[in-house]
N, C-alpha and C positions, 0 to 999 in steps of 0.2 A: 504494500500500500504506500509506504514511504517513497518507494522508487517511482511509482506512478505520479505521486504528487510532485516529486522533484522534476520529472519529465514535463509535466504540465507547467510548472513554474518556469522552466527553461524556455518552453515554447511561448508562453505569455511574455517573457522578458525579450525574446527575439522579435516577436511581433511588435512590441512597443518600440524597440530600437529601429526596426524597419519603418514604422510609422513616423518616428521623429526625423529620420533621415529624409523621408519623403517630404515632410513639412518644411524642413530646412532647405531642401533643394527647390521647392516651389517658391518659398519666400525669397531666396537668393535670385532665382530666375526673374521673379516679378520686379525686384529691385533693379536688376540689370536692364530689363525692358523699359522700366520707367526712366532710368538714366539715359538710355538710348533715345527715347522719345524726346526728352529735354534737350539732349545734345543736338539732335537733328533739327528740332524747332529753333534752337539758337543759331544753328548753321544757316537755316533758311533766312532768318532775320539778318544775319551778317551778310549773306549773299545779296539780299535785297538792298541793304545799305550800300554795299559795294556798287551795285548797278546804279543806284540813285546818284552816287558821287562820281563814278567813272563813266557811266553811260552804257555799259554792257556788263554781262557776267564775265568772270575770269575765263581765260582760255587754258585748256590743258587738263591733265589728270589731277588726282587728289593732291599730290605734292605741289604742283604748280598753283592750285587753288589756295593752299595754305600760304605759300609765298606771297601771292597776290594780296591776300587778306592781311598779311603781316607787313605790307608796305612796299613790296616789289611790284608796283603798278605805275602807270603813267603819271599819276599825281602824287605818288609817295604817301598815300593816305593809309593809315593803319585802321583796320576794322576789328573791333573786339567782338569775338564770337560768343563767348560765354565765360563761365568760371574757368577752370583749367581743363580744357578739352584735351583728351589724350592724343598724343602723337607717337608714332613708332620711330625707330632709328632712321628711317628714310624721310621723316618729316611729313608723314601722311596722317590724316585723321583716322582713328581706329574706333571700332565699336567696343562695347564693354567686354567682349571676348578676345580682343586683341587683333582682330582682322581689319585690314584697311577698308574703309568705306569706298564704294563706287559712286561717283558723282557724275551725272549726265546733264547736259544743257541742250535745250532745243527751243529756239525763239525766246519766249518769255517763261518757259517752264524749266523747272529743276526737278530731277529725280535723284534720290539718295537711296542706296541699297546697302544693307548689312547682310553678311552671310549667316548671322544668327548663331545660336549656341553650338551648332555642329561645325562652325567655321568653314563651311563649304558653300559656294554659290550654287544652289540647286536649281534644276528645271522646276517650274511651278507645278508640273504634273507629277513630280517625284513624290513617292510616299514619305520620304525623309525631308520634304520641303519645310524649312523653318526660317527662311530669310525674311527680313523686314524690308518692305519697300514703301517709300513715302514720297509724295510729290507735293509741290506747292500749289 
C-alpha cells in the first residue's frame, strides 16, 4: 500500500512540474510576443518619422534601415525608434528570439516579418508556421 501511495505521489509531483513548466513557457512566450509587438509598433513610428523628414522610406535591408535611422541619411537626422531595440552583431534589428527582422517597403507600405519562436521563416501553409507578420 505504501508503495502505491509513493507511486501516486511521484506521478502527482511530475504532473505538477509539467504543468508549471507549461505555464512558465506560455507566460514567457506571451511576454516575448508583447515585446515584439511594441518593438514593431515603435519601428513603424520611427519609419514614418523618417519618411516625414527625409521624404521617403530608407533604402536597403535591415542593417541599412538601422543606419539610416541612426543618422546615415541625406539630412543626418537621427530617428529614435524606441527604448533599447535589440540589434545583432551585424547591426540589424532582431526579434525577441534573436532572429533578424525582415523589413519590406512598397510605395507607402511597410511590412515587418519575424521568424517567431522557431527562428525559421516558414511558408504560411506550413504546419510549423509561427512567424509574425505586420504591416502599417
